[in-house]
N, C-alpha and C positions, 0 to 999 in steps of 0.2 A: 592499456596499462594504467592510465590515470584513474579510471573508475576503481580498479582493484586497489590502488594505493589509497584512494579515498575511503574505501570500505575498511581496509586494514587500519588506517589512521583513526577512523571512527570507532572501531572495536577497541583499539588500544586506549583511546580517550575515555570510552565508557568504562573500561576496567580500571583506569587510573583515578578517575574522579568519582566521588560518591554522588550519583545523580538520584534525586528523589523527586517524585511527582506529587504535587499537592493532592490531598485527599479528595477534594472536590473535582479534580480533573482525572482521577484514576479510572472512572468508568469509560472515559473516552479514549484512553491510550490503546487498548486492544483494537478498537475500531479504526483508529488512525493508522496503526501498524498494518492492518490488513488492507486498508485503502492504499497505503504507500506501496505495499507489495504488489497490489494490482497494477499500479502505474509502472513499477519497475519491470514486471514481467511483460507488460504491454510494450515498454521501451525495448526490451531485449528482442521481443518478437519483431518489432518494427526494424531494428538493426539488421536482423537476419533476413528480413524481406526486402531490405534496401530502401525503406521508405521513412527512416528515422529523421525526425526534425527536433532539434533540441528545444526550440521554443514551445512546440506542442507538448513535449515531454514535461517541461517545467510547469506549464499551465495545467496539464493533466494531473501531475503529482500534487500540486497545491490544491486544485479544485477537488480532487478525489478526497483528500484528507478533510478539507473544510466541509464539504457537503455531507460526508459520512458522519462527521462529528455533529453537524447541525441536525441531521435527522435523529440521531440519538438524543441530543439535547431537547429537541422538540418532543420526542417520545417521553422523556423524563418529565417535561412540563405538562404533558397530557395524562401522565400516569401509566403509560404503556411502554416505558423505556426498554424493558427486557424484550418485549415482542419486536419492537423496531430494531433493537440491537441484533437480534437473531436474524431478522429479515435482511439487514445490511450485510451481515457476515455471510449469509447464504448467497446473496446476489454477487458479492465480491468474490466469494469462494468459487462460484461457477465461472466467473470471468477469469480468475487465476488459473483454474484447471483447463479452461479452453485455450488460454495463451500457452500454457505448458505443453498441452497436447500438440499445438501447432509448432512450437519450438522443437519438440521431439520429432515430429514428422520432417521438419526441415533439416535436423541434424542427422537423423538415421535414414532419411528418404523412405520412410515406411508409413 
């Protein structure tokens, strides 16, 4: 119930306040969101498998976002930012779909 209340509160706060991302950070926002979603779906999977650890989740969440943003930053510095952004999105997308497939199997026993 607490996570659902947190999500609802976050959505309402996002709608109530005018949140703007500085122009220089905008390329990193989509990558950070996908990395955060990867950690969230991994956490949901861990809860359903009965192996969830809150410390592991928090560290995974923060590390995923920071590492993904750093890879994109490094790509920007090397002049291959779009290629590394695509690579990060593909890898995290595969992880998200793998976690969602596992969650589906656990929910529907199929």
